[in-house]
C-alpha positions, 0 to 999 in steps of 0.5 A: 218460936225457937228454930233449930237451923241445923234441923230445918230444911226447905223443900219446894214444889212446882218451882223453876228455881229453888227458894232462898230463905234466910233466918238471922242471916243464915240460909236454910238448906234446900233439899229434895227429900227429908224425913218427917215422923219416920217417913220420907217426904220428897218433892216428886211425891214418889214412894220409892225412897220410903219403901227402900227405907222401910225394907232396910229397917225391916231387914235390920230388925230381921237380922238382929232376931236371926239367932235368937228367934228364926234359927231357934229350933226350940220355938214353934213356927206359929210363935215365930210368925207372931214375932215376925208380924209384930216386929218385922211387918209393923216396921215394913208397913209403917204408914201404909194406910196412906200409900198409893202403891204401884204394882212394881212397888208392891212386888218389892214388898211381896218379894221381901215378905216371902224371902223372910218367910222362907228364911223362917222355914229354912226353905231355899229357892233351890227347893222349888217350894211355891209361894202358896205352900209357903203361905200355907205352912206359915199360916200367913197371908199375902202382903197385898191383902194385908195392905188392902185391909189396913188401908180400908180400916183407915178409910172407915176411921176417916169416914166416921170423923166429923165434918171439918176434920182435915183428913176427911176434908182432904179425902172428899175434896177435889180441885176446881178447874185444875189443868190436866197434863198430857199423858197418864195421870199419877195414881191418886189415893182415891184410885187405890181405894177403889182398887182395894174396895173392888179387891174385897168385893165391896160395892163402890156405891154402898161402901159409905153406907157400910162404913157408917155402921162399924159392925157391918164394916168390920164384917165386910172387911173380914169377909173380903179379907178371906175372899181376897186371900183365896183369889190371890192364892188361885192366881198364884196357882194358875200362874204356876200352872201356866209356867 
């Protein structure tokens, strides 16, 4: 095996002192985070660095297409939204199937999403146009519903895998006699999946039966997608009316 020492780093988890690893007498750099396959992996298992990078890259792509697409008056809004979905959302939501997002992290993504949609429409915050109207004019959906749908699609793919596949073993595995620390535990992927299933009005007890049938699972996700989008729009209207 040939190892590039300049591209090889060491990250430790749960250790009091950083390890010291030598290869041919040269020590490897010890880091708290590094980039692997386009995603940020850190020692604290926090998504903040990853979301910051996703927003930066999506913002760069959005700025590069500003004069060619967004400010081009010869292109219809529908075509601009298709370009936005393909070139911007795909970058913003890269590897979103494995994210365990908290509300504050989702709010940052949602704020960026609406800022891009308003820029495409040429609407400023001074115009006092609500977010529900922005979604209606663009024919788009809220970002929370989009992330939930893609995460549940990934869940269906993992459920269809044969026993012994690593993703499926990790999904159904649990620690045996693992100690529990004091305070609120960190958000787990299973907790996020339960939240997504409830948001799509799917029974937590019968989701595995639905996922076993691809057609029924796709139909359930499609129906839950519309229900979640409608519920989110009603919440925005109630929040605006309350203010």
